[in-house]
Residue frames relative to the residue before (quaternion, step in Angstrom):
aa qw qx qy qz dx dy dz
X 1.0000 0.0000 0.0000 0.0000 0.00 0.00 0.00
X 0.2595 0.8140 -0.5031 0.1301 3.60 -0.49 -1.06
X 0.0891 0.8116 -0.5699 0.0927 3.56 0.50 1.09
X 0.4980 -0.6491 0.4998 0.2842 3.44 -1.10 0.72
X 0.6181 -0.5202 0.3829 0.4480 3.74 -1.14 0.25
X 0.6289 0.5342 -0.3496 0.4438 3.53 1.01 -0.70
X 0.6691 0.4887 -0.3078 0.4677 3.61 0.94 -0.87
X 0.6378 0.5024 -0.3578 0.4613 3.58 0.93 -0.74
X 0.6296 0.5382 -0.3292 0.4533 3.62 0.94 -0.85
X 0.6314 0.5236 -0.3023 0.4856 3.66 1.02 -0.87
X 0.6659 0.4706 -0.3135 0.4867 3.73 0.85 -0.86
X 0.6783 0.4859 -0.3147 0.4525 3.56 0.85 -0.77
X 0.6010 0.5091 -0.3467 0.5092 3.65 1.12 -0.71
X 0.6703 0.5322 -0.3129 0.4118 3.59 0.83 -0.91
X 0.6287 0.4994 -0.3092 0.5097 3.50 1.13 -0.76
X 0.6835 0.4972 -0.3105 0.4351 3.64 0.80 -0.83
X 0.6574 0.5281 -0.2852 0.4556 3.51 0.99 -0.98
X 0.6027 0.5382 -0.3482 0.4753 3.58 1.06 -1.00
X 0.6749 0.5056 -0.3148 0.4356 3.71 0.68 -0.97
X 0.6830 0.5208 -0.2604 0.4410 3.49 0.86 -1.04
X 0.6453 0.5043 -0.2943 0.4926 3.55 1.08 -0.90
X 0.6426 0.5089 -0.3302 0.4680 3.56 0.97 -0.94
X 0.6885 0.4957 -0.2951 0.4394 3.73 0.72 -1.04
X 0.6645 0.4818 -0.3245 0.4701 3.62 1.02 -0.71
X 0.8196 0.3276 -0.1302 0.4516 3.56 0.76 -1.08
X 0.4283 -0.6969 0.4725 0.3282 3.61 1.11 -0.62
X 0.6905 0.4183 -0.2586 0.5305 3.49 1.31 -0.15
X 0.5079 -0.6279 0.5056 0.3036 3.57 -1.21 0.85
X 0.4566 -0.7011 0.4734 0.2753 3.70 -0.67 1.01
X 0.3440 -0.6852 0.6184 0.1725 3.47 -1.32 0.68
X 0.7629 0.0435 -0.0079 0.6451 3.53 1.22 -0.67
X 0.1877 -0.7389 0.6268 0.1611 3.56 -1.13 0.66
X 0.4500 -0.6663 0.5263 0.2766 3.62 -0.93 0.95
X 0.7975 0.2913 -0.2530 0.4638 3.52 -1.29 0.51
X 0.7803 0.2140 -0.1973 0.5535 3.81 1.05 -0.05
X 0.3253 -0.7374 0.5707 0.1572 3.36 -0.95 1.01
X 0.2563 -0.7795 0.5558 0.1331 3.55 -0.23 1.26
X 0.5945 0.5663 -0.3841 0.4224 3.69 1.03 -0.72
X 0.5052 0.6362 -0.4297 0.3941 3.70 1.12 -0.35
X 0.7595 0.3203 -0.1322 0.5505 3.53 1.22 -0.77
X 0.1320 0.8612 -0.4640 0.1601 3.48 0.86 1.23
X 0.4943 0.6252 -0.4561 0.3959 3.67 1.14 -0.14
X 0.4092 -0.6647 0.5446 0.3068 3.72 -0.94 0.74
X 0.0922 0.7878 -0.6003 0.1025 3.44 -1.08 0.97
X 0.4446 -0.6138 0.5513 0.3487 3.56 -1.17 0.54
X 0.0477 0.7881 -0.6085 0.0795 3.58 -1.11 0.72
X 0.0780 -0.7563 0.6470 0.0580 3.42 -1.30 0.74
X 0.1557 -0.7605 0.6201 0.1131 3.62 -1.04 0.69
X 0.1307 -0.7767 0.6158 0.0228 3.47 -0.90 1.11
X 0.1717 -0.7656 0.6165 0.0661 3.58 -0.94 0.93
X 0.0859 -0.8020 0.5910 0.0047 3.46 -1.03 1.00
X 0.0573 -0.7845 0.6109 0.0899 3.70 -1.04 0.53
X 0.8292 0.0302 -0.0375 0.5569 3.50 -0.53 1.10
X 0.6920 -0.4506 0.2874 0.4853 3.59 1.12 0.57
X 0.6336 0.5095 -0.3223 0.4848 3.73 1.23 -0.46
X 0.5821 -0.5631 0.4905 0.3218 3.50 -1.29 0.77
X 0.0599 -0.7924 0.6069 0.0076 3.65 -0.92 0.99
X 0.7977 -0.1719 0.1175 0.5660 3.59 1.22 -0.11
X 0.0762 0.7799 -0.6128 0.1020 3.61 -1.03 0.80
X 0.1923 0.7644 -0.5895 0.1767 3.44 -0.66 1.24
X 0.1687 0.8055 -0.5606 0.0917 3.65 -1.01 0.49
X 0.4726 -0.6334 0.5480 0.2742 3.39 -1.51 -0.32
X 0.3222 -0.7868 0.4860 0.2024 3.63 -0.31 1.13
X 0.7740 0.3261 -0.2124 0.4995 3.64 0.98 -0.52
X 0.5320 -0.6411 0.4359 0.3404 3.64 -1.07 0.54
X 0.1562 0.8078 -0.5547 0.1241 3.63 0.33 1.22
X 0.7793 0.2806 -0.1680 0.5345 3.59 1.19 -0.36
X 0.5809 -0.5070 0.4557 0.4448 3.63 -1.17 0.19
X 0.6424 -0.5743 0.3543 0.3632 3.55 -1.01 0.89
X 0.6674 0.5217 -0.3135 0.4291 3.61 0.89 -1.04
X 0.6929 0.4382 -0.2911 0.4930 3.60 0.94 -0.88
X 0.5919 0.5858 -0.3603 0.4204 3.59 0.99 -0.74
X 0.6748 0.4833 -0.2929 0.4745 3.55 0.94 -1.12
X 0.6170 0.5202 -0.3524 0.4739 3.72 0.87 -0.80
X 0.7278 0.4549 -0.2837 0.4277 3.60 0.55 -1.09
X 0.6635 0.4837 -0.3008 0.4851 3.63 1.00 -0.96
X 0.6807 0.5048 -0.3314 0.4147 3.63 0.84 -0.65
X 0.6541 0.4850 -0.3060 0.4932 3.47 1.12 -0.67
X 0.6238 0.5208 -0.3276 0.4820 3.55 1.07 -0.73
X 0.6866 0.4901 -0.3235 0.4287 3.60 0.84 -0.77
X 0.6626 0.4734 -0.2877 0.5040 3.56 1.27 -0.61
X 0.8197 0.3341 -0.1352 0.4453 3.61 1.01 -0.49
X 0.8208 0.3173 -0.0957 0.4653 3.49 1.19 -0.85
X 0.4607 0.6436 -0.4898 0.3656 3.55 1.14 0.08
X 0.4291 -0.7775 0.4237 0.1786 3.48 -0.45 1.41
X 0.5967 0.5899 -0.3453 0.4204 3.59 1.39 -0.33
X 0.7840 0.2898 -0.0855 0.5423 3.60 1.33 -0.45
X 0.4668 -0.6100 0.5142 0.3815 3.55 -1.10 0.48
X 0.6751 -0.4976 0.3473 0.4195 3.59 -1.30 0.39
X 0.5001 -0.6031 0.5178 0.3438 3.46 -1.09 0.61
X 0.3155 -0.7301 0.5718 0.2013 3.60 -1.10 0.73
X 0.6532 -0.5033 0.4208 0.3780 3.55 -1.44 0.45
X 0.6889 0.5149 -0.2857 0.4228 3.62 1.10 -0.72
X 0.6921 0.4196 -0.2904 0.5104 3.58 1.23 -0.49
X 0.4385 0.7345 -0.4521 0.2525 3.61 1.15 -0.28
X 0.6450 0.5361 -0.3553 0.4126 3.61 0.94 -0.73
X 0.6997 0.4679 -0.2488 0.4792 3.54 1.25 -0.67
X 0.5651 0.6003 -0.3815 0.4180 3.59 1.26 0.04
X 0.2451 -0.7380 0.6169 0.1215 3.63 -0.98 0.97
X 0.2090 -0.7992 0.5557 0.0938 3.52 -0.80 1.00
X 0.0641 -0.7692 0.6353 0.0241 3.52 -1.02 0.89
X 0.1102 -0.7840 0.6091 0.0478 3.57 -1.03 0.89
X 0.1085 -0.7466 0.6549 0.0437 3.60 -1.00 0.98
X 0.0954 -0.7690 0.6306 0.0443 3.41 -0.76 1.16
X 0.3003 -0.8470 0.4335 0.0663 3.44 -0.52 1.41
X 0.4304 -0.5983 0.5817 0.3442 3.59 -1.22 0.37
X 0.6005 -0.5357 0.4149 0.4246 3.62 -1.24 0.04
X 0.4861 -0.6914 0.4388 0.3051 3.63 -0.76 0.96
X 0.1132 -0.8059 0.5789 0.0506 3.53 -1.04 0.84
X 0.5342 -0.6498 0.4334 0.3235 3.57 -0.80 0.93
X 0.3794 -0.7071 0.5669 0.1865 3.58 -1.04 0.87
X 0.2280 -0.8250 0.5006 0.1295 3.49 -0.34 1.15
X 0.0639 0.8061 -0.5828 0.0804 3.61 -0.64 0.93
X 0.4684 -0.6354 0.5325 0.3054 3.60 -1.21 0.35
X 0.7803 0.0438 0.0179 0.6237 3.46 1.01 -1.05
X 0.5951 -0.5851 0.3821 0.3969 3.70 -0.99 0.59
X 0.5900 0.6007 -0.3746 0.3882 3.60 1.03 -0.56
X 0.5841 0.5880 -0.3500 0.4365 3.63 1.28 -0.14
X 0.5127 0.6823 -0.4226 0.3050 3.58 1.11 -0.49
X 0.6421 0.5150 -0.3834 0.4189 3.73 0.69 -0.67
X 0.6659 0.4844 -0.2900 0.4877 3.64 1.06 -0.81
X 0.6915 0.4780 -0.2927 0.4556 3.64 1.07 -0.37
X 0.6479 0.5297 -0.3135 0.4488 3.63 1.22 -0.45
X 0.1608 -0.7774 0.5989 0.1055 3.63 -0.77 0.97
X 0.3311 -0.7601 0.5335 0.1674 3.48 -0.53 1.37
X 0.7992 0.2480 -0.2596 0.4821 3.48 -1.00 1.05
X 0.6849 0.3894 -0.2758 0.5507 3.61 1.38 0.08
X 0.7576 0.3600 -0.1387 0.5266 3.54 0.87 -1.16
X 0.1689 -0.6479 0.7323 0.1240 3.44 -1.34 0.92
X 0.2471 -0.8005 0.5315 0.1253 3.60 -1.16 0.54
X 0.1041 -0.7427 0.6515 0.1140 3.44 -1.40 0.47
X 0.1330 -0.7694 0.6182 0.0897 3.50 -0.88 0.85
X 0.0061 -0.7597 0.6499 0.0203 3.54 -1.27 0.70
X 0.2842 0.7596 -0.5524 0.1929 3.44 -0.82 1.13
X 0.8566 0.0594 -0.0903 0.5046 3.52 -0.97 0.96
X 0.7210 -0.3977 0.2962 0.4840 3.64 1.01 0.55
X 0.6614 0.4493 -0.3240 0.5057 3.63 1.22 0.04
X 0.0013 -0.7743 0.6319 0.0357 3.52 -1.18 0.53
X 0.0175 -0.7642 0.6447 -0.0079 3.55 -1.24 0.57
X 0.1332 -0.7619 0.6314 0.0561 3.53 -1.28 0.69
X 0.0408 -0.7306 0.6797 0.0507 3.53 -1.36 0.77
X 0.4511 -0.6893 0.5035 0.2604 3.51 -0.99 0.85
X 0.6541 -0.5585 0.3383 0.3819 3.65 -1.09 0.47
X 0.6409 0.5538 -0.3190 0.4252 3.56 1.14 -0.62
X 0.5248 0.7005 -0.3758 0.3043 3.53 1.22 -0.56
X 0.7144 0.4539 -0.2777 0.4545 3.57 0.75 -1.13
X 0.6454 0.5399 -0.3273 0.4299 3.57 1.15 -0.71
X 0.6551 0.5321 -0.2879 0.4527 3.49 1.12 -0.84
X 0.7251 0.4151 -0.2117 0.5070 3.47 1.21 -0.89
X 0.4488 -0.7129 0.4572 0.2853 3.67 1.11 -0.25
X 0.3646 0.7502 -0.4643 0.2978 3.49 1.27 0.77
X 0.3297 -0.6648 0.6170 0.2618 3.47 -1.32 0.36
X 0.7634 -0.4575 0.2167 0.4013 3.54 -1.25 0.26
X 0.6083 0.5314 -0.3264 0.4910 3.57 1.18 -0.68
X 0.6728 0.4740 -0.3042 0.4797 3.57 0.81 -0.96
X 0.5719 0.5772 -0.3653 0.4542 3.64 1.02 -0.78
X 0.7013 0.5063 -0.2197 0.4512 3.53 0.76 -1.26
X 0.6049 0.5392 -0.3176 0.4924 3.56 1.11 -0.74
X 0.6884 0.4582 -0.2481 0.5045 3.62 0.72 -1.18
X 0.5764 0.5437 -0.3666 0.4876 3.72 0.96 -0.58
X 0.6847 0.4578 -0.3257 0.4642 3.61 0.77 -0.93
X 0.6565 0.5321 -0.3062 0.4382 3.61 0.93 -0.94
X 0.5811 0.5907 -0.3474 0.4390 3.55 1.16 -0.76
X 0.7068 0.4649 -0.2107 0.4898 3.45 1.18 -1.02
X 0.5407 -0.6368 0.4008 0.3762 3.63 1.26 0.00
X 0.5467 0.5804 -0.3887 0.4617 3.51 1.31 0.47
X 0.6166 -0.5250 0.4169 0.4129 3.55 -1.41 0.34
X 0.6388 -0.5946 0.3132 0.3746 3.62 -0.92 0.69
X 0.7027 0.4537 -0.2824 0.4697 3.71 0.98 -0.60
X 0.3526 0.7538 -0.5005 0.2385 3.68 1.22 -0.04
X 0.5537 0.6015 -0.4172 0.3970 3.77 0.98 -0.64
X 0.6599 0.5194 -0.3330 0.4288 3.74 0.97 -0.59
X 0.5990 0.6044 -0.3769 0.3658 3.61 1.13 -0.40
X 0.5637 -0.5405 0.5133 0.3557 3.61 -1.32 0.51
X 0.7713 0.3614 -0.2471 0.4619 3.55 -1.22 0.64
X 0.5635 0.5498 -0.4216 0.4500 3.68 1.11 -0.08
X 0.1690 -0.7445 0.6348 0.1192 3.61 -1.00 0.88
X 0.0363 -0.7722 0.6342 0.0148 3.54 -1.11 0.86
X 0.1212 -0.7986 0.5887 0.0329 3.52 -0.79 1.06
X 0.2210 -0.7490 0.6062 0.1506 3.63 -1.10 0.60
X 0.0227 -0.7523 0.6576 0.0345 3.39 -1.40 0.46
X 0.3723 -0.6820 0.5731 0.2604 3.56 -1.35 0.18
X 0.0906 -0.7883 0.6010 0.0955 3.58 -1.14 0.29
X 0.3137 -0.6919 0.6233 0.1855 3.41 -1.25 0.82
X 0.1653 -0.8297 0.5324 0.0272 3.66 -0.41 1.25
X 0.0059 0.7602 -0.6479 0.0477 3.49 -0.99 1.01
X 0.0716 0.8185 -0.5649 0.0771 3.56 -0.91 0.92
X 0.5619 -0.5990 0.4475 0.3539 3.53 -1.24 0.63
X 0.5447 -0.6497 0.4358 0.3020 3.55 -1.21 0.43
X 0.3966 0.7396 -0.4719 0.2702 3.68 1.05 0.55
């Protein structure tokens, strides 16, 4: 990965402009003025996290590289502001108080283990984001979450299960698949 400071600033501006345009018009933008989304044409997984006063205000994204990065950032930003079921839609009035964080993901790779008990030793806190898939459920937590929350690997795995709507110890079951990914994180200074 390795985005330059200028590229990070452009991606953050792209997210902010997309949210603003959506809140003003009610429509998801196809193009954002002042920022060339085509510059970011490589497909990438991405999540956009919104915070207000340090508190989570929305977080939505795409774990797999299905869209060009510029388009993925715009769509995830608008969705985080308008479609995260945990929060009411962000308003135009509160947008200046919203801090935007973008996580650009690597492609998730299955963590290979002989027995599920090995998972905690394979997870690198502060480096790995995780995806769990089990019994038709799936959940994802970004690599910054366990650091922010002060979790160890077992606690991280338990919260990953709960994110997927599963009991916290489900990661210990046979047939569970856990994937890891890295993320380059960029955020506004709010």
